[in-house]
C-alpha positions as a Markdown table, in Angstrom:
| # | Residue | x | y | z |
|---|---|---|---|---|
| 1 | Unk | 0.0 | 0.0 | 0.0 |
| 2 | Unk | 1.1 | 3.6 | -0.5 |
| 3 | Unk | 1.2 | 6.2 | 2.2 |
| 4 | Unk | 2.7 | 9.6 | 3.1 |
| 5 | Unk | 5.7 | 9.4 | 5.4 |
| 6 | Unk | 7.2 | 12.4 | 7.2 |
| 7 | Unk | 10.9 | 11.9 | 7.8 |
| 8 | Unk | 12.4 | 14.2 | 10.5 |
| 9 | Unk | 16.2 | 14.2 | 10.8 |
| 10 | Unk | 18.8 | 17.0 | 11.0 |
| 11 | Unk | 21.3 | 15.1 | 8.9 |
| 12 | Unk | 20.6 | 15.5 | 5.2 |
| 13 | Unk | 22.3 | 12.3 | 4.3 |
| 14 | Unk | 20.0 | 10.3 | 6.6 |
| 15 | Unk | 16.9 | 12.0 | 5.1 |
| 16 | Unk | 18.0 | 11.2 | 1.6 |
| 17 | Unk | 18.7 | 7.6 | 2.5 |
| 18 | Unk | 15.3 | 7.0 | 4.1 |
| 19 | Unk | 13.6 | 8.9 | 1.2 |
| 20 | Unk | 15.3 | 6.6 | -1.3 |
| 21 | Unk | 14.3 | 3.4 | 0.5 |
| 22 | Unk | 10.7 | 4.5 | 1.0 |
| 23 | Unk | 10.3 | 6.0 | -2.5 |
| 24 | Unk | 11.4 | 2.6 | -3.9 |
| 25 | Unk | 8.3 | 1.1 | -2.3 |
| 26 | Unk | 6.1 | 4.0 | -3.7 |
| 27 | Unk | 5.6 | 5.9 | -0.5 |
| 28 | Unk | 5.2 | 9.6 | -0.7 |
| 29 | Unk | 8.0 | 11.2 | 1.4 |
| 30 | Unk | 8.1 | 14.7 | 2.9 |
| 31 | Unk | 10.9 | 15.8 | 5.3 |
| 32 | Unk | 11.8 | 18.3 | 8.0 |
| 33 | Unk | 15.2 | 18.9 | 9.6 |
| 34 | Unk | 14.1 | 20.3 | 13.0 |
| 35 | Unk | 11.4 | 19.7 | 15.6 |
| 36 | Unk | 9.4 | 22.9 | 15.2 |
| 37 | Unk | 9.0 | 22.7 | 11.4 |
| 38 | Unk | 8.1 | 19.0 | 11.8 |
| 39 | Unk | 5.3 | 19.9 | 14.2 |
| 40 | Unk | 3.9 | 22.4 | 11.8 |
| 41 | Unk | 4.2 | 20.0 | 8.8 |
| 42 | Unk | 2.5 | 17.2 | 10.7 |
| 43 | Unk | -0.5 | 19.5 | 11.4 |
| 44 | Unk | -0.7 | 20.7 | 7.8 |
| 45 | Unk | 0.1 | 17.5 | 5.8 |
| 46 | Unk | -1.4 | 14.9 | 8.1 |
| 47 | Unk | 1.1 | 12.2 | 7.2 |
| 48 | Unk | 0.3 | 8.5 | 7.7 |
| 49 | Unk | 3.5 | 7.7 | 9.6 |
| 50 | Unk | 6.3 | 9.9 | 11.1 |
| 51 | Unk | 9.9 | 8.6 | 11.2 |
| 52 | Unk | 11.5 | 10.8 | 13.9 |
| 53 | Unk | 15.1 | 11.0 | 14.7 |
| 54 | Unk | 15.9 | 11.2 | 18.4 |
| 55 | Unk | 19.2 | 13.0 | 18.5 |
| 56 | Unk | 18.5 | 16.5 | 17.1 |
| 57 | Unk | 19.7 | 19.9 | 18.2 |
| 58 | Unk | 17.2 | 22.1 | 20.1 |
| 59 | Unk | 14.1 | 20.0 | 20.5 |
| 60 | Unk | 15.0 | 16.3 | 20.6 |
| 61 | Unk | 12.8 | 13.5 | 19.2 |
| 62 | Unk | 11.3 | 12.6 | 22.6 |
| 63 | Unk | 10.0 | 16.2 | 23.1 |
| 64 | Unk | 8.7 | 16.3 | 19.5 |
| 65 | Unk | 6.9 | 13.0 | 20.0 |
| 66 | Unk | 5.3 | 14.3 | 23.3 |
| 67 | Unk | 4.0 | 17.4 | 21.5 |
| 68 | Unk | 2.7 | 15.5 | 18.6 |
| 69 | Unk | 0.7 | 13.2 | 20.9 |
| 70 | Unk | -0.5 | 16.1 | 23.0 |
| 71 | Unk | -2.0 | 17.9 | 20.0 |
| 72 | Unk | -5.5 | 16.7 | 19.0 |
| 73 | Unk | -4.7 | 17.4 | 15.4 |
| 74 | Unk | -1.7 | 15.1 | 15.3 |
| 75 | Unk | -2.2 | 12.7 | 18.3 |
| 76 | Unk | -3.5 | 9.9 | 16.0 |
| 77 | Unk | -0.5 | 9.9 | 13.7 |
| 78 | Unk | 1.8 | 6.9 | 14.3 |
| 79 | Unk | 5.4 | 7.9 | 15.3 |
| 80 | Unk | 8.4 | 5.7 | 14.9 |
| 81 | Unk | 11.5 | 6.9 | 16.7 |
| 82 | Unk | 14.7 | 6.4 | 14.7 |
| 83 | Unk | 17.8 | 6.3 | 16.9 |
| 84 | Unk | 21.4 | 5.0 | 17.3 |
| 85 | Unk | 20.5 | 4.4 | 20.9 |
| 86 | Unk | 19.6 | 0.8 | 21.7 |
| 87 | Unk | 19.3 | 1.0 | 25.5 |
| 88 | Unk | 16.3 | -0.1 | 27.5 |
| 89 | Unk | 15.9 | 3.3 | 29.1 |
| 90 | Unk | 15.6 | 5.0 | 25.8 |
| 91 | Unk | 13.0 | 2.6 | 24.4 |
| 92 | Unk | 10.9 | 3.0 | 27.6 |
| 93 | Unk | 11.3 | 6.8 | 27.5 |
| 94 | Unk | 10.2 | 6.9 | 23.9 |
| 95 | Unk | 7.2 | 4.7 | 24.4 |
| 96 | Unk | 6.2 | 6.8 | 27.4 |
| 97 | Unk | 6.4 | 9.8 | 25.2 |
| 98 | Unk | 3.8 | 8.2 | 22.9 |
| 99 | Unk | 6.0 | 6.6 | 20.2 |
| 100 | Unk | 4.5 | 3.6 | 18.5 |
| 101 | Unk | 7.8 | 1.9 | 17.8 |
| 102 | Unk | 11.6 | 2.1 | 17.5 |
| 103 | Unk | 14.0 | 1.6 | 14.6 |
| 104 | Unk | 17.6 | 1.3 | 15.5 |
| 105 | Unk | 20.4 | 2.6 | 13.2 |
| 106 | Unk | 21.7 | 1.2 | 10.9 |
| 107 | Unk | 18.1 | 0.6 | 9.7 |
| 108 | Unk | 17.2 | -2.7 | 8.3 |
| 109 | Unk | 15.3 | -2.0 | 5.0 |
| 110 | Unk | 12.8 | -4.9 | 5.4 |
| 111 | Unk | 12.1 | -3.9 | 9.0 |
| 112 | Unk | 11.5 | -0.3 | 7.9 |
| 113 | Unk | 9.0 | -1.1 | 5.2 |
| 114 | Unk | 7.2 | -3.7 | 7.4 |
| 115 | Unk | 6.7 | -1.2 | 10.2 |
| 116 | Unk | 5.6 | 1.6 | 8.0 |
| 117 | Unk | 3.1 | -0.5 | 6.2 |
| 118 | Unk | 1.7 | -1.9 | 9.4 |
| 119 | Unk | 1.3 | 1.5 | 11.0 |
| 120 | Unk | -0.1 | 3.1 | 7.8 |
| 121 | Unk | -2.9 | 0.5 | 7.7 |
| 122 | Unk | -3.9 | 1.5 | 11.2 |
| 123 | Unk | -3.8 | 5.2 | 10.3 |
| 124 | Unk | -6.2 | 4.5 | 7.3 |
| 125 | Unk | -8.8 | 3.1 | 9.7 |
| 126 | Unk | -8.3 | 5.9 | 12.2 |
| 127 | Unk | -8.6 | 8.6 | 9.4 |
| 128 | Unk | -11.8 | 7.1 | 8.1 |
| 129 | Unk | -13.5 | 7.0 | 11.5 |
| 130 | Unk | -12.2 | 10.5 | 12.4 |
| 131 | Unk | -13.5 | 11.9 | 9.1 |
| 132 | Unk | -17.0 | 10.5 | 9.7 |
| 133 | Unk | -16.9 | 11.7 | 13.3 |
| 134 | Unk | -16.1 | 15.3 | 12.1 |
| 135 | Unk | -18.8 | 15.2 | 9.5 |
| 136 | Unk | -21.3 | 14.0 | 12.1 |
| 137 | Unk | -20.2 | 16.8 | 14.5 |
| 138 | Unk | -20.7 | 19.4 | 11.7 |
| 139 | Unk | -24.2 | 18.2 | 11.1 |
| 140 | Unk | -24.9 | 18.2 | 14.8 |
| 141 | Unk | -25.7 | 14.4 | 15.1 |
| 142 | Unk | -22.4 | 13.6 | 16.9 |
| 143 | Unk | -21.0 | 14.9 | 20.1 |
| 144 | Unk | -17.2 | 15.0 | 19.7 |
| 145 | Unk | -16.6 | 16.0 | 23.3 |
| 146 | Unk | -18.6 | 13.0 | 24.5 |
| 147 | Unk | -16.7 | 10.8 | 22.1 |
| 148 | Unk | -13.4 | 12.1 | 23.5 |
| 149 | Unk | -14.5 | 11.5 | 27.0 |
| 150 | Unk | -15.5 | 7.9 | 26.2 |
| 151 | Unk | -11.9 | 7.2 | 25.3 |
| 152 | Unk | -10.6 | 7.7 | 28.8 |
| 153 | Unk | -11.2 | 4.2 | 30.2 |
| 154 | Unk | -9.5 | 2.3 | 33.0 |
| 155 | Unk | -8.4 | -1.3 | 33.2 |
| 156 | Unk | -8.2 | -3.4 | 30.0 |
| 157 | Unk | -8.9 | -7.2 | 29.5 |
| 158 | Unk | -5.7 | -8.8 | 28.2 |
| 159 | Unk | -5.4 | -12.4 | 27.0 |
| 160 | Unk | -1.9 | -14.0 | 27.1 |
| 161 | Unk | -1.4 | -16.9 | 24.6 |
| 162 | Unk | 1.9 | -18.5 | 25.7 |
| 163 | Unk | 2.7 | -22.0 | 26.7 |
| 164 | Unk | 5.7 | -20.9 | 28.7 |
| 165 | Unk | 4.4 | -20.8 | 32.3 |
| 166 | Unk | 7.3 | -18.7 | 33.6 |
| 167 | Unk | 7.0 | -16.1 | 30.9 |
| 168 | Unk | 3.2 | -16.0 | 31.1 |
| 169 | Unk | 3.4 | -15.5 | 34.9 |
| 170 | Unk | 5.9 | -12.7 | 34.4 |
| 171 | Unk | 3.6 | -10.9 | 31.9 |
| 172 | Unk | 0.6 | -11.3 | 34.2 |
| 173 | Unk | 2.5 | -9.9 | 37.3 |
| 174 | Unk | 3.8 | -6.9 | 35.2 |
| 175 | Unk | 0.4 | -6.0 | 33.9 |
| 176 | Unk | -2.0 | -6.9 | 36.7 |
| 177 | Unk | -1.7 | -3.7 | 38.7 |
| 178 | Unk | -3.2 | -1.8 | 35.7 |
| 179 | Unk | -5.2 | -4.4 | 33.8 |
| 180 | Unk | -7.1 | -7.7 | 34.1 |
| 181 | Unk | -4.9 | -10.5 | 32.7 |
| 182 | Unk | -6.0 | -14.0 | 31.7 |
| 183 | Unk | -4.0 | -16.9 | 30.4 |
| 184 | Unk | -5.2 | -18.8 | 27.4 |
| 185 | Unk | -5.4 | -22.2 | 29.2 |
| 186 | Unk | -7.6 | -20.9 | 32.0 |
| 187 | Unk | -11.2 | -22.0 | 32.1 |
| 188 | Unk | -13.6 | -19.5 | 30.6 |
| 189 | Unk | -11.2 | -17.5 | 28.6 |
| 190 | Unk | -12.9 | -18.4 | 25.3 |
| 191 | Unk | -15.9 | -16.4 | 26.5 |
| 192 | Unk | -14.0 | -13.3 | 27.3 |
| 193 | Unk | -13.8 | -10.5 | 24.8 |
| 194 | Unk | -10.3 | -9.1 | 25.4 |
| 195 | Unk | -9.0 | -5.6 | 24.6 |
| 196 | Unk | -5.5 | -6.9 | 23.7 |
| 197 | Unk | -4.0 | -10.3 | 22.7 |
| 198 | Unk | -0.4 | -11.0 | 23.7 |
| 199 | Unk | 0.9 | -14.1 | 21.7 |
| 200 | Unk | 4.2 | -15.9 | 21.8 |
| 201 | Unk | 5.9 | -16.8 | 18.5 |
| 202 | Unk | 8.0 | -19.4 | 20.2 |
| 203 | Unk | 5.4 | -21.7 | 21.7 |
| 204 | Unk | 5.9 | -25.4 | 21.5 |
| 205 | Unk | 2.2 | -26.5 | 21.6 |
| 206 | Unk | 0.7 | -24.1 | 19.1 |
| 207 | Unk | 1.6 | -22.0 | 16.1 |
| 208 | Unk | 1.7 | -18.3 | 17.1 |
| 209 | Unk | 1.5 | -17.2 | 13.5 |
| 210 | Unk | -1.7 | -19.1 | 13.0 |
| 211 | Unk | -3.2 | -17.5 | 16.0 |
| 212 | Unk | -2.5 | -14.1 | 14.6 |
| 213 | Unk | -3.8 | -15.1 | 11.2 |
| 214 | Unk | -7.0 | -16.4 | 12.7 |
| 215 | Unk | -7.5 | -13.2 | 14.7 |
| 216 | Unk | -7.2 | -11.1 | 11.6 |
| 217 | Unk | -9.5 | -13.3 | 9.5 |
| 218 | Unk | -12.4 | -13.8 | 12.0 |
| 219 | Unk | -14.9 | -10.9 | 12.0 |
| 220 | Unk | -15.3 | -10.6 | 15.8 |
| 221 | Unk | -11.5 | -10.3 | 16.4 |
| 222 | Unk | -10.5 | -8.5 | 13.2 |
| 223 | Unk | -9.8 | -5.2 | 15.0 |
| 224 | Unk | -8.3 | -6.8 | 18.1 |
| 225 | Unk | -4.7 | -5.5 | 18.7 |
| 226 | Unk | -2.0 | -8.1 | 18.9 |
| 227 | Unk | 1.3 | -7.8 | 20.6 |
| 228 | Unk | 3.7 | -10.6 | 19.5 |
| 229 | Unk | 6.5 | -11.8 | 21.7 |
| 230 | Unk | 9.5 | -12.4 | 19.5 |
| 231 | Unk | 13.3 | -12.7 | 19.6 |
| 232 | Unk | 15.8 | -10.1 | 18.2 |
| 233 | Unk | 18.0 | -12.9 | 17.0 |
| 234 | Unk | 15.3 | -14.2 | 14.6 |
| 235 | Unk | 14.2 | -11.0 | 12.7 |
| 236 | Unk | 12.3 | -13.0 | 10.1 |
| 237 | Unk | 9.7 | -14.0 | 12.7 |
| 238 | Unk | 9.2 | -10.4 | 13.6 |
| 239 | Unk | 8.6 | -9.5 | 9.9 |
| 240 | Unk | 6.2 | -12.4 | 9.4 |
| 241 | Unk | 4.2 | -11.4 | 12.5 |
| 242 | Unk | 3.8 | -7.8 | 11.2 |
| 243 | Unk | 2.9 | -9.0 | 7.7 |
| 244 | Unk | 0.2 | -11.2 | 9.2 |
| 245 | Unk | -1.3 | -8.3 | 11.1 |
| 246 | Unk | 0.4 | -8.0 | 14.5 |
| 247 | Unk | 0.2 | -4.4 | 15.7 |
| 248 | Unk | 3.4 | -4.5 | 17.7 |
| 249 | Unk | 6.2 | -6.8 | 18.9 |
| 250 | Unk | 8.3 | -7.1 | 22.0 |
| 251 | Unk | 11.6 | -9.0 | 22.3 |
| 252 | Unk | 12.2 | -11.7 | 24.8 |
| 253 | Unk | 13.4 | -11.7 | 27.5 |
| 254 | Unk | 10.6 | -9.3 | 28.2 |
| 255 | Unk | 11.4 | -6.0 | 29.9 |
| 256 | Unk | 8.4 | -5.3 | 32.2 |
| 257 | Unk | 8.6 | -1.6 | 31.9 |
| 258 | Unk | 8.7 | -1.7 | 28.2 |
| 259 | Unk | 5.9 | -4.2 | 28.2 |
| 260 | Unk | 3.7 | -1.9 | 30.2 |
| 261 | Unk | 4.5 | 1.0 | 27.9 |
| 262 | Unk | 3.7 | -0.9 | 24.7 |
| 263 | Unk | 0.5 | -2.3 | 26.2 |
| 264 | Unk | -0.6 | 1.2 | 27.3 |
| 265 | Unk | -0.1 | 2.5 | 23.8 |
| 266 | Unk | -2.0 | -0.4 | 22.1 |
| 267 | Unk | -4.9 | -0.2 | 24.6 |
| 268 | Unk | -5.2 | 3.6 | 24.2 |
| 269 | Unk | -5.2 | 3.3 | 20.4 |
| 270 | Unk | -7.8 | 0.6 | 20.5 |
| 271 | Unk | -10.1 | 2.4 | 22.8 |
| 272 | Unk | -9.8 | 5.6 | 20.8 |
| 273 | Unk | -10.9 | 3.7 | 17.7 |
| 274 | Unk | -13.6 | 1.8 | 19.6 |
| 275 | Unk | -15.0 | 5.1 | 20.9 |
| 276 | Unk | -15.0 | 6.5 | 17.4 |
| 277 | Unk | -17.0 | 3.5 | 16.2 |
| 278 | Unk | -19.4 | 3.7 | 19.1 |
| 279 | Unk | -20.0 | 7.4 | 18.5 |
| 280 | Unk | -20.6 | 6.8 | 14.8 |
| 281 | Unk | -23.1 | 4.0 | 15.6 |
| 282 | Unk | -24.9 | 6.4 | 18.0 |
| 283 | Unk | -24.9 | 9.1 | 15.4 |
| 284 | Unk | -26.3 | 6.8 | 12.8 |
| 285 | Unk | -29.1 | 5.8 | 15.2 |
| 286 | Unk | -29.7 | 9.5 | 15.8 |
| 287 | Unk | -30.0 | 10.2 | 12.1 |
| 288 | Unk | -32.9 | 7.8 | 11.7 |
| 289 | Unk | -34.6 | 8.2 | 15.1 |
| 290 | Unk | -37.0 | 10.8 | 16.4 |
| 291 | Unk | -35.3 | 12.2 | 19.6 |
| 292 | Unk | -38.5 | 13.0 | 21.5 |
| 293 | Unk | -40.3 | 9.6 | 21.1 |
| 294 | Unk | -37.5 | 7.2 | 20.2 |
| 295 | Unk | -39.5 | 6.0 | 17.2 |
| 296 | Unk | -38.0 | 6.0 | 13.7 |
| 297 | Unk | -38.2 | 9.3 | 11.8 |
| 298 | Unk | -39.7 | 10.3 | 8.4 |
| 299 | Unk | -36.3 | 9.8 | 6.7 |
| 300 | Unk | -36.1 | 6.2 | 7.8 |
| 301 | Unk | -39.7 | 5.6 | 6.8 |
| 302 | Unk | -39.0 | 6.7 | 3.3 |
| 303 | Unk | -35.9 | 4.5 | 2.9 |
| 304 | Unk | -37.9 | 1.5 | 4.1 |
| 305 | Unk | -41.2 | 2.0 | 2.3 |
| 306 | Unk | -39.8 | 2.5 | -1.2 |
| 307 | Unk | -38.3 | -0.9 | -1.7 |
| 308 | Unk | -41.3 | -2.6 | -0.1 |
| 309 | Unk | -43.7 | -0.8 | -2.4 |
| 310 | Unk | -41.5 | -1.8 | -5.4 |
| 311 | Unk | -41.5 | -5.4 | -4.3 |
| 312 | Unk | -45.3 | -5.4 | -3.8 |
| 313 | Unk | -45.9 | -3.8 | -7.3 |
| 314 | Unk | -43.8 | -6.6 | -8.8 |
| 315 | Unk | -46.0 | -9.3 | -7.4 |
| 316 | Unk | -44.4 | -9.7 | -4.0 |
| 317 | Unk | -45.9 | -9.5 | -0.5 |
| 318 | Unk | -48.6 | -6.9 | 0.0 |
| 319 | Unk | -47.9 | -3.8 | 2.0 |
| 320 | Unk | -50.1 | -1.7 | 4.2 |
| 321 | Unk | -49.5 | 1.7 | 5.8 |
| 322 | Unk | -51.4 | 3.5 | 8.6 |
| 323 | Unk | -51.1 | 7.2 | 9.3 |
| 324 | Unk | -52.3 | 8.3 | 12.8 |
| 325 | Unk | -53.0 | 11.8 | 14.0 |
| 326 | Unk | -53.7 | 12.7 | 17.6 |
| 327 | Unk | -57.1 | 14.4 | 17.9 |
| 328 | Unk | -57.2 | 18.0 | 19.1 |
| 329 | Unk | -53.4 | 18.0 | 19.9 |
| 330 | Unk | -53.2 | 21.8 | 19.5 |
| 331 | Unk | -55.8 | 22.2 | 22.2 |
| 332 | Unk | -53.6 | 20.1 | 24.6 |
| 333 | Unk | -50.6 | 22.3 | 23.9 |
| 334 | Unk | -52.6 | 25.5 | 24.3 |
| 335 | Unk | -54.3 | 24.4 | 27.5 |
| 336 | Unk | -51.5 | 22.6 | 29.3 |
| 337 | Unk | -48.3 | 23.8 | 27.6 |
| 338 | Unk | -45.8 | 22.2 | 25.4 |
| 339 | Unk | -44.2 | 20.1 | 28.2 |
| 340 | Unk | -47.5 | 18.3 | 28.6 |
| 341 | Unk | -47.8 | 18.0 | 24.9 |
| 342 | Unk | -44.4 | 16.3 | 24.7 |
| 343 | Unk | -45.5 | 13.9 | 27.5 |
| 344 | Unk | -48.5 | 13.0 | 25.4 |
| 345 | Unk | -46.4 | 12.4 | 22.3 |
| 346 | Unk | -44.0 | 10.1 | 24.3 |
| 347 | Unk | -46.9 | 8.1 | 25.8 |
| 348 | Unk | -48.6 | 7.8 | 22.4 |
| 349 | Unk | -45.3 | 6.5 | 20.9 |
| 350 | Unk | -44.9 | 4.0 | 23.7 |
| 351 | Unk | -48.4 | 2.6 | 23.2 |
| 352 | Unk | -47.9 | 2.5 | 19.4 |
| 353 | Unk | -44.6 | 0.7 | 19.7 |
| 354 | Unk | -46.2 | -1.9 | 22.0 |
| 355 | Unk | -48.9 | -2.6 | 19.4 |
| 356 | Unk | -46.9 | -3.3 | 16.3 |
| 357 | Unk | -45.2 | -6.5 | 15.2 |
| 358 | Unk | -41.4 | -6.8 | 15.1 |
| 359 | Unk | -41.5 | -6.7 | 11.3 |
| 360 | Unk | -43.4 | -3.3 | 11.3 |
| 361 | Unk | -41.8 | 0.1 | 11.3 |
| 362 | Unk | -43.4 | 2.7 | 13.7 |
| 363 | Unk | -42.4 | 6.2 | 12.9 |
| 364 | Unk | -43.1 | 9.8 | 13.9 |
| 365 | Unk | -43.8 | 11.8 | 10.7 |
| 366 | Unk | -43.7 | 15.1 | 12.5 |
| 367 | Unk | -45.7 | 17.1 | 15.0 |
| 368 | Unk | -48.6 | 14.8 | 16.2 |
| 369 | Unk | -48.6 | 12.7 | 13.1 |
| 370 | Unk | -47.3 | 9.1 | 13.2 |
| 371 | Unk | -47.1 | 6.2 | 10.7 |
| 372 | Unk | -46.7 | 2.5 | 10.7 |
| 373 | Unk | -45.4 | 0.6 | 7.7 |
| 374 | Unk | -46.7 | -3.0 | 7.8 |
| 375 | Unk | -45.0 | -5.5 | 5.4 |
| 376 | Unk | -46.9 | -8.6 | 4.2 |
| 377 | Unk | -50.2 | -7.0 | 5.3 |
| 378 | Unk | -53.4 | -6.5 | 3.4 |
| 379 | Unk | -55.7 | -3.5 | 3.7 |
| 380 | Unk | -58.3 | -5.4 | 5.9 |
| 381 | Unk | -55.6 | -6.6 | 8.3 |
| 382 | Unk | -54.1 | -3.1 | 8.3 |
| 383 | Unk | -57.5 | -1.7 | 9.4 |
| 384 | Unk | -57.7 | -4.2 | 12.2 |
| 385 | Unk | -54.3 | -3.2 | 13.4 |
| 386 | Unk | -55.4 | 0.5 | 13.2 |
| 387 | Unk | -58.5 | -0.3 | 15.3 |
| 388 | Unk | -56.4 | -2.1 | 17.9 |
| 389 | Unk | -54.2 | 0.9 | 18.2 |
| 390 | Unk | -57.2 | 3.3 | 18.4 |
| 391 | Unk | -58.6 | 1.3 | 21.3 |
| 392 | Unk | -55.3 | 1.2 | 23.0 |
| 393 | Unk | -55.0 | 5.0 | 22.9 |
| 394 | Unk | -58.6 | 5.7 | 23.9 |
| 395 | Unk | -58.9 | 2.9 | 26.4 |
| 396 | Unk | -56.9 | 4.5 | 29.3 |
| 397 | Unk | -56.1 | 8.2 | 30.3 |
| 398 | Unk | -52.7 | 9.6 | 29.6 |
| 399 | Unk | -51.0 | 10.3 | 32.9 |
| 400 | Unk | -48.8 | 13.4 | 32.3 |
| 401 | Unk | -47.1 | 16.3 | 34.1 |
| 402 | Unk | -45.4 | 13.9 | 36.5 |
| 403 | Unk | -48.8 | 12.4 | 37.4 |
| 404 | Unk | -50.5 | 15.7 | 38.0 |
| 405 | Unk | -52.8 | 15.4 | 35.0 |
| 406 | Unk | -54.9 | 12.6 | 33.5 |
| 407 | Unk | -55.9 | 13.3 | 29.9 |
| 408 | Unk | -58.3 | 11.5 | 27.6 |
| 409 | Unk | -56.7 | 11.2 | 24.2 |
| 410 | Unk | -58.1 | 9.8 | 21.0 |
| 411 | Unk | -56.6 | 9.3 | 17.6 |
| 412 | Unk | -57.8 | 9.3 | 14.0 |
| 413 | Unk | -56.2 | 6.7 | 11.6 |
| 414 | Unk | -56.1 | 6.3 | 7.9 |
| 415 | Unk | -55.0 | 3.0 | 6.3 |
| 416 | Unk | -54.1 | 2.2 | 2.7 |
| 417 | Unk | -52.6 | -1.0 | 1.1 |
| 418 | Unk | -50.5 | -1.3 | -2.0 |
| 419 | Unk | -52.3 | -2.1 | -5.2 |
| 420 | Unk | -51.1 | -2.6 | -8.8 |
| 421 | Unk | -47.9 | -2.2 | -10.8 |
| 422 | Unk | -48.2 | 1.6 | -10.9 |
| 423 | Unk | -48.1 | 2.0 | -7.1 |
| 424 | Unk | -45.4 | 4.2 | -5.6 |
| 425 | Unk | -44.4 | 5.1 | -2.1 |
| 426 | Unk | -45.9 | 8.6 | -2.6 |
| 427 | Unk | -49.2 | 7.4 | -4.0 |
| 428 | Unk | -49.6 | 4.8 | -1.1 |
| 429 | Unk | -48.9 | 7.5 | 1.5 |
| 430 | Unk | -51.2 | 9.9 | -0.2 |
| 431 | Unk | -54.1 | 7.4 | 0.0 |
| 432 | Unk | -53.4 | 6.7 | 3.7 |
| 433 | Unk | -53.3 | 10.5 | 4.3 |
| 434 | Unk | -56.6 | 11.0 | 2.4 |
| 435 | Unk | -58.2 | 8.2 | 4.6 |
| 436 | Unk | -56.9 | 10.0 | 7.7 |
| 437 | Unk | -58.6 | 13.2 | 6.7 |
| 438 | Unk | -61.8 | 11.3 | 6.0 |
| 439 | Unk | -61.6 | 9.9 | 9.5 |
| 440 | Unk | -61.1 | 13.5 | 10.8 |
| 441 | Unk | -64.1 | 14.8 | 8.8 |
| 442 | Unk | -66.2 | 11.9 | 10.0 |
| 443 | Unk | -65.9 | 12.8 | 13.7 |
| 444 | Unk | -62.4 | 11.7 | 14.7 |
| 445 | Unk | -61.5 | 8.8 | 17.0 |
| 446 | Unk | -62.0 | 6.3 | 14.1 |
| 447 | Unk | -60.2 | 4.2 | 11.5 |
| 448 | Unk | -60.8 | 4.6 | 7.8 |
| 449 | Unk | -59.3 | 2.5 | 5.0 |
| 450 | Unk | -59.0 | 3.7 | 1.5 |
| 451 | Unk | -58.6 | 1.4 | -1.5 |
| 452 | Unk | -56.9 | 2.3 | -4.7 |
| 453 | Unk | -59.2 | 3.6 | -7.5 |
| 454 | Unk | -59.1 | 1.5 | -10.6 |
| 455 | Unk | -59.6 | 2.8 | -14.1 |
| 456 | Unk | -62.7 | 1.5 | -15.8 |
């Protein structure tokens, strides 16, 4: 895959070398030689991956990384620290600054490309979700602040897949203060939905690569982050794990502080993406739901009714529609106020929802007008359903205003059923609407069905 990579290094020769290696794999490369220009470029260009040298004059790579991760505009961009330092303290310091990984000079070309491709794939997913979130926020159907708040969660559920009992115990001890850790051979683990999988590539009783591949291919675990335990002396295993979809690797023997830092990064990233998905799901629900009553809205009704009418007009299952209008609703608002009017609408919606089949779509069209789309229903059956709803509404007073008022409410209902090859959603709704007005003119609190007129 292609991606845009920002290379930050104060030595021109290093920049040119990385640029040549990445360009050969068709990556788009941009560069900066200092920390401050790199921060500005990251905000403007939104690269897919940043390769950041640690040893730079002025602001070093650790500080640049911290600032990138602290800025909402750049916090989602994966950062790989490139350094001649190979000490444990430097790796932990970089991970705590928010770095996603390390590459040690001299850089192995295969390692470089594998890491960039792996992190760029994650960035693509993040960008897609962030773009949808921003669009929803602009339209007012998503709350970005609530989404951001949802990302700040506590302990994660971590599953360790390793048949080395000593190493498994060490991982558990290191992570247990901050997370809930389970081992793969413990009873009940199969029922747990973990936030992170830690898998050994050196197990004797199972194939760690196959575990990673199955995680990536199965729908429920496709987005589960995987941390692979590998060995620096066997680099081909590391590359294979990244190619199969592991999100990060840690060398054995495991350094506990580095393990905690890598787990923290992976869990934070997963929860950020999970929160984006949850916010988008909620936004989608808001887009098709009436916020006052909880029923579907007119937009959803139109998307559902059109294919059903088309199927009925082609000889498929019949379709009936009822349109219901609360009688004298304006009088309720004028007498008791709009708060009581809202209480009536909510109670009406609750009674309507409890009197439709699971296959029906109950919607609020607007104001005091409601509709029910009834698939596989004839006009006669639709009228019976309307009469059942009418009785449910009129049969008991509406208790509103926190129990202070008991109102007698009635409803007028019009019903129409699909008929003929020329039927459209508009014509069907128009007939149901005409039947509703006929019920209103006839004295209200009644159900009227209207058949299609046929040419002689």
